[in-house]
N, C-alpha and C positions, 0 to 999 in steps of 0.2 A: 669625522662626522659619522655617527652611528647609522647603520642602514635602516631604512624605513620599515616599520613592522607591518606586515600584511594583515588585513582583516581576516578573521576566521569565519567561514560561512558554513552553516549546516543546511544541506540540501535534503529536504524531507519529501519522499515520493510515495504516493499511493502505488498500487501495483496493477490491479485489473482496470482496463480501459484508461490507463495512464502510462506506466512503463510498457505494458503489453496491450495490444489492441484486441483484447478478448477477455473473457471471464473464465478463470481456471475452473470454477465450480460447474460451469455449464459445459466447458470443453471436455472434462473428464467423463461426462455422461455419454460421449460418443463411443465409449468402450462398451456400453450396455447394449443388449439385444434391442434392435429398433430404436436405440437411444432413448429408451422409455423407463421412467421410474415408476414402480408399482403404486397403485392408488392408495394402498394402506399407508405408505410412507408420506404421500401428499396429505392424506387425511390427518395423520399425526402432526404434521407441520401446521395445518390450518387450526388445530386445537391449541398448540403451544407457541407458535410463532417464533421459534428459535432457529435461525438459519444454520447456525453452527451445529446444533443437534440434528437438524435435517440432513446436513451433509454427513454427519457421523453415521446415521442410519443408512444412507446411500452407500457409504464405504463398507458397512457390514453386509449389505446386499451384494455388493460387488465381490466381496470375499466369498460369499456363499456360492457365487458363480465361478469361483476358482480363477478370478482375474489376478494374475501375479503382480507383485510390486514393480517388476521390470516394465510392465505395460503402462503403469501409472507414470513412471519416470520418462519413458519414451514419448508418451503423449505430451508431457510438459516440455520436453525437448523440442517439440514441433510447434510450440505456440508462436504466434506472430507478434513481433515487437512493433510498437507504434512508431511511425515514421519519425526519425530524428532522435529517438531515445537512446539508441546504441551510441550515437555520436556524443550525446550529452553525457552518458555514463563514462565513455572513454575519456572525454575531456576532463571531467572532474577527478577521475582516478589518477591523472597525471599532475594535478595541481595540489600541492600540499597544504594550501590554505582552504581547501574545501573537504568536508567530510560528508558522505552520503549515507543516509539510512532509508530503509523502506518501512513504512507504517501502513499496514494493510489488514483488512478483515478476511483475507484468504487464509492460508496456513503455511507454516514454515517448510513443509515438504514440497509443496507445489512451487513456492517461490525459489527455494534453493535449486530445485531441479531445472526450472526454467532458466535461471541465471547460469547455472553450470553448463547447460546445453549450449548457451550462447557465449561461454567463456567470459562471463562478466561478473562472476561471484566475488572475485578478489577485490574488486573496486568498491564494494559495498561494505561499510564499516559494521553496520548492525541491521538485522531483520527483526522488526517488532510485529509479530503476527500471532495468530492462534497456534499454540504448540501442537505439532503433529509428529507421529512416528509410526513405522510399521512394527507391530508386535511380533512375537516369536512365531506366530502362525501365519504371518504375512498380511494381516488385516491392518489397514490404515486407521489409526485412532487419532481423534482430534479433541482438544480441550478448549474451553473458553480462555481467552487471554487473562481476564481478571473479572472481578465484580466491582460495581461502582454505583453511584447514586445519581448520575446525570440523567435527567429525563429526556434529553434530546437525542441520546445515542442508543444503539442496540445494547441489550443486556450484557453481552460478552465483551464489549469494547467501547471505551470512550477515548478517542484519539487525543483529545485535548489533555486529559489527565496523563496519558502515556507520554506525550511529548513533554509536558511539564516535569514529570518525574525523571525522564531521560536527561533533560537539560540540567536538572538539579544534581543528578548523579555525576554528570560530566564536570559540573562546577566544583563538586567536592573533590574530584580528581585533578583539579587545577586547569580545566579546559573551559573557557568561556566563549560562547558564540556571539559575535556582534550582530550578525544578520542571519535570519531564518528565511529560507526560500522554500515555500510549501507548494508542491505540485500535486493536483488531484482532479477529481471529476465529479464525485458523488455527494449525496446528502451528508454522509458521515464525515466528510472532509470540511464541512462548514463549521462545526464546533471548534476544532483546533484553529481554523483560519481566523475565526472571529476573536480568538484570544491573543493574536499576534500584535506587535507594536508598529509604530510609524517607521521604524528602521527595517522592517521586514517586508517580504514580497509574497503574494499569493498568486499562483498561476492556475486559474480554473480552465478546464478544457471546454472549448466552444461546443455547444450543442448538448451539453450534459447538465445535470441538476445543480452542481456547485455554482456555476456562473449565474443561474437563475436565482439561487438563494442569496447570493451576494447583492444582486441588483435589487431584489425585494427588500433586503435589509437597508440598503442605501436610500431607496425610494421612500421608506418609512422614516428616514432621518435617524435611524439607529446608528450607534457607533460601530464603525468598521475601520480600524486604524491602518492596517497594512496596505501597501501599494498593490493594486490589482492589475495583472498582466494576462489577459485571456490568450489562449494559445490553440492552434490547430495541429501543429507538429512540434516535436521536441526541438527542432532547429530554432524556433522562436524563443523557447525557454533558454537555450544555450546562448543566444545572442545577448539576452539580458544578463545572464550569469557572467559573461565575458566582460561586461562593463563594470562589474563589482570587484574583480580581482586585479 
């Protein structure tokens, strides 16, 4: 008798206020004098409303203050992980029927540094976030992930489109995911969550905007197909994941 084939699961996690119990973009500002961003940068943000460009200007300002890349990395090494998330990541990394990706509007340098500091990077298959790197002068540069036409998402990132394209790429390489488990907290996690099917799960963090958006959608009788499992700690997500493998 042939062995039973395990279902392949894709665990998709946001980063800020999901994997970590903080926001990378606000944490890095603790390196600034008085933790204060100059008014001219705030003014430019109010004019153009691009958070990614806003952070790019902050990074340029930090470079002008001669804050070295090492301090950026050390700051991210100290970020606090959400209760239970390390256990979730450790469990999935040991189960070959689960692949984990991070889909985040932070940036690749902050996410990589945070995971490497916690020795968790090897368990994550891919990081889909705004590309960032330190240039030859040591200034952190950040780019928009892509451009898109979705009116529900910020200009630099539509997570629904990114997830769809990622799944299609994996499919072309011969890998099909039978179940998607999406873990998030914020408004920009609603667009991809709404696109999932009845065989998928959405884990919205209690007390954050995603759970409110889902409730609002369901109250209005609009279609929301995925099973919804609100969570307070990563342990609750892990317990559900265990029932699927």
